[in-house]
C-alpha positions as CSV (number, residue, x, y, z in Angstrom):
1,M,-11.7,15.9,-235.9
2,R,-8.9,14.4,-234.0
3,K,-7.1,11.5,-235.5
4,D,-8.0,9.0,-232.8
5,T,-11.7,9.8,-233.2
6,K,-11.5,9.4,-237.0
7,T,-9.6,6.1,-236.6
8,I,-12.5,4.5,-234.7
9,F,-15.2,5.8,-237.1
10,N,-13.3,5.4,-240.3
11,A,-13.6,1.6,-240.0
12,K,-17.3,2.3,-240.2
13,T,-18.6,-0.8,-241.8
14,P,-22.1,-1.7,-240.5
15,A,-20.6,-4.4,-238.4
16,N,-18.0,-2.2,-236.8
17,S,-20.4,0.7,-236.3
18,G,-22.7,-1.7,-234.3
19,K,-19.9,-2.4,-231.8
20,L,-20.3,1.1,-230.4
21,S,-23.5,1.9,-228.5
22,I,-25.4,5.1,-229.4
23,L,-24.2,6.6,-226.1
24,A,-20.6,5.6,-226.8
25,R,-20.7,7.1,-230.3
26,N,-22.1,10.4,-229.0
27,S,-19.7,10.5,-226.1
28,L,-16.8,9.9,-228.5
29,C,-17.9,12.6,-230.9
30,W,-18.9,15.3,-228.4
31,K,-15.7,15.0,-226.5
32,D,-13.9,15.9,-229.7
33,R,-13.4,19.7,-229.7
34,D,-13.2,19.9,-233.5
35,F,-16.5,18.0,-233.9
36,A,-18.2,20.2,-231.3
37,L,-17.0,23.4,-233.0
38,S,-18.1,22.1,-236.4
39,V,-21.6,21.4,-235.2
40,L,-21.7,24.8,-233.4
41,W,-20.7,26.6,-236.6
42,G,-23.2,24.6,-238.5
43,F,-26.0,25.7,-236.3
44,I,-24.9,29.3,-236.4
45,F,-25.0,29.0,-240.2
46,L,-28.4,27.4,-240.0
47,F,-29.7,30.2,-237.7
48,V,-28.4,32.9,-240.2
49,A,-30.1,30.9,-243.0
50,L,-33.4,30.8,-241.2
51,V,-33.2,34.6,-240.6
52,L,-32.6,35.2,-244.3
53,N,-35.4,32.8,-245.2
54,Y,-37.8,34.8,-242.9
55,A,-36.8,38.1,-244.4
56,A,-37.0,36.7,-248.0
57,G,-40.5,35.2,-247.3
58,I,-41.9,38.5,-246.0
59,Y,-40.3,40.4,-248.9
60,A,-41.7,38.0,-251.5
61,T,-45.2,37.9,-249.9
62,E,-45.4,41.7,-249.7
63,R,-44.5,42.0,-253.4
64,A,-46.4,39.0,-254.7
65,S,-48.1,39.6,-258.0
66,N,-51.3,37.9,-259.3
67,P,-51.4,34.1,-259.4
68,V,-50.9,32.3,-262.7
69,T,-52.5,29.3,-264.2
70,D,-50.9,25.9,-263.8
71,I,-51.3,22.8,-266.0
72,I,-51.8,20.6,-262.9
73,L,-53.4,22.9,-260.3
74,S,-55.9,24.2,-262.8
75,N,-57.2,20.7,-263.6
76,I,-57.5,19.1,-260.2
77,P,-59.7,20.0,-257.2
78,T,-58.2,21.1,-253.9
79,F,-57.8,18.4,-251.3
80,D,-57.7,19.1,-247.6
81,V,-54.4,17.4,-246.7
82,D,-53.4,19.8,-244.0
83,G,-52.7,17.0,-241.6
84,L,-50.4,15.2,-244.0
85,F,-48.5,18.4,-244.7
86,V,-48.1,19.4,-241.0
87,Y,-47.6,16.0,-239.3
88,G,-45.5,14.7,-242.2
89,T,-43.1,17.6,-241.7
90,V,-42.9,16.8,-238.0
91,V,-42.2,13.1,-238.7
92,F,-39.6,14.0,-241.3
93,W,-37.6,16.2,-239.0
94,G,-38.0,13.8,-236.1
95,F,-36.5,11.1,-238.2
96,I,-33.6,13.3,-239.2
97,I,-32.9,14.1,-235.5
98,F,-33.0,10.3,-234.7
99,L,-30.4,9.6,-237.5
100,C,-28.1,12.3,-236.1
101,V,-28.3,10.9,-232.6
102,A,-27.8,7.3,-233.8
103,E,-24.8,8.3,-235.9
104,P,-23.6,11.7,-234.6
105,Q,-20.8,12.0,-237.1
106,R,-23.5,12.7,-239.7
107,T,-24.6,15.9,-237.9
108,P,-22.1,18.5,-239.2
109,F,-22.8,17.7,-242.9
110,I,-26.6,17.4,-242.4
111,V,-26.8,20.7,-240.5
112,K,-24.5,22.6,-242.9
113,S,-26.0,21.3,-246.1
114,T,-29.5,22.1,-244.8
115,A,-28.3,25.6,-244.0
116,L,-26.9,26.0,-247.5
117,F,-30.2,24.8,-248.9
118,V,-32.2,27.3,-246.9
119,C,-29.8,30.2,-248.0
120,I,-30.0,29.4,-251.7
121,R,-33.8,28.9,-251.5
122,S,-34.0,32.3,-249.8
123,L,-32.3,33.8,-252.8
124,F,-34.8,32.2,-255.2
125,I,-37.7,33.3,-253.1
126,S,-36.4,36.9,-253.3
127,L,-36.2,36.8,-257.1
128,T,-39.7,35.3,-257.7
129,H,-42.9,37.1,-256.5
130,I,-45.7,35.0,-258.0
131,G,-48.9,35.1,-255.9
132,P,-50.1,31.9,-254.3
133,F,-52.7,29.8,-256.2
134,P,-56.2,31.2,-255.2
135,T,-57.6,27.8,-254.2
136,Q,-54.8,26.7,-251.8
137,I,-55.7,25.4,-248.4
138,T,-55.0,27.2,-245.2
139,V,-52.3,25.4,-243.1
140,D,-53.3,25.3,-239.5
141,S,-49.9,25.3,-237.8
142,N,-48.3,28.2,-235.9
143,I,-44.8,26.6,-236.3
144,L,-45.0,26.2,-240.0
145,A,-46.6,29.7,-240.4
146,A,-43.4,31.1,-238.9
147,F,-41.4,29.7,-241.9
148,S,-43.9,30.0,-244.7
149,F,-45.8,33.2,-245.7
150,G,-47.7,32.4,-248.9
151,G,-45.4,34.1,-251.4
152,D,-42.3,32.0,-250.7
153,L,-43.1,29.4,-253.4
154,F,-40.1,28.8,-255.7
155,F,-38.7,26.3,-255.1
156,S,-40.5,23.8,-252.8
157,G,-38.6,23.2,-249.5
158,H,-40.9,20.3,-248.6
159,V,-39.7,18.5,-251.7
160,G,-36.1,19.7,-251.8
161,L,-35.1,18.9,-248.3
162,P,-36.1,15.2,-248.3
163,F,-34.3,14.8,-251.7
164,L,-31.2,16.5,-250.2
165,M,-31.2,13.8,-247.5
166,A,-31.7,11.1,-250.1
167,L,-28.5,12.4,-251.9
168,A,-26.6,12.5,-248.6
169,F,-27.6,8.9,-247.7
170,W,-27.4,7.7,-251.3
171,K,-25.1,4.7,-250.4
172,D,-27.6,3.4,-247.9
173,T,-30.3,1.9,-250.0
174,L,-33.0,1.8,-247.3
175,L,-32.6,5.5,-246.3
176,R,-32.2,6.6,-249.9
177,N,-35.5,5.0,-250.8
178,I,-37.2,6.4,-247.7
179,F,-36.1,10.0,-248.5
180,V,-36.9,9.7,-252.2
181,Y,-40.4,8.5,-251.4
182,A,-40.7,11.3,-248.8
183,A,-39.8,13.9,-251.5
184,L,-42.4,12.4,-253.9
185,F,-45.0,12.2,-251.0
186,F,-44.6,15.9,-250.2
187,G,-44.6,16.7,-253.9
188,V,-48.0,15.1,-254.2
189,V,-49.3,16.6,-251.0
190,V,-48.4,20.2,-251.9
191,L,-49.9,19.8,-255.3
192,L,-53.2,18.3,-254.0
193,A,-53.4,21.2,-251.4
194,H,-52.5,23.7,-254.2
195,L,-49.7,25.1,-251.9
196,H,-47.1,25.0,-254.7
197,Y,-47.2,25.4,-258.4
198,S,-46.0,22.4,-260.4
199,I,-42.8,24.2,-261.4
200,D,-42.0,24.7,-257.7
201,V,-42.1,20.9,-257.2
202,L,-40.4,19.7,-260.3
203,S,-37.6,22.3,-260.2
204,A,-36.8,21.3,-256.6
205,F,-35.2,18.1,-257.6
206,F,-32.8,19.7,-260.1
207,I,-31.9,22.7,-257.9
208,T,-31.4,20.5,-254.8
209,Y,-29.0,18.3,-256.7
210,T,-26.9,21.3,-257.5
211,I,-27.0,22.4,-253.9
212,Y,-25.8,19.0,-252.8
213,C,-22.9,19.1,-255.2
214,I,-21.9,22.5,-253.9
215,A,-22.2,21.2,-250.3
216,E,-19.9,18.3,-251.1
217,V,-17.2,20.8,-252.2
218,I,-17.6,23.4,-249.4
219,F,-18.1,20.9,-246.6
220,K,-15.7,18.3,-247.9
221,K,-14.3,17.2,-244.6
222,D,-17.7,16.8,-243.0
223,R,-18.8,14.8,-246.0
224,Q,-15.8,12.5,-245.8
225,F,-16.6,11.7,-242.2
226,F,-20.3,11.2,-242.9
């Protein structure tokens, strides 16, 4: 970003940030060529990541083996929490978009770290071909069906992505807590619905933390401006 843009945002205490309206903040950022290019490359990276995720999901589902027993899923009944799973996802991403519009300087790091998350998860999906748990619910959503195929289990994106946002917003206590609770909420939902094995849920926290650390190094400039 240009120096003049950084100068205004670098004094970004809550009080100073409030002096600029949402429209003014967006105008300032989007007129900055470096910022616009950074966001553009971020979305290109995200598009490539989603293509890889699609291919990995199909590959893993076609080669899925038999399901395995699970210490949690084998001992709890299946609950029809389809609505929580679908609409919870919509609310989560709607909230992320709102945060990016309210503070546009966050956008490059959020988009790029999400893309990195999807890429790395695609690799894990390709390596692990365990079949879905036999009693899992059917998710009634055409949109989510385009990104989930049944065999793309390890590790849970519904748990990992909220935790990734919690790490990104760690210094903001309110947002950190919201995203941590969101990760726990989705963890409970996917287990109740038998959509993920317990290892998919628990491992998501550890793998996501590593992804976040990598993102901080690779996208250092975007993180500093966050």
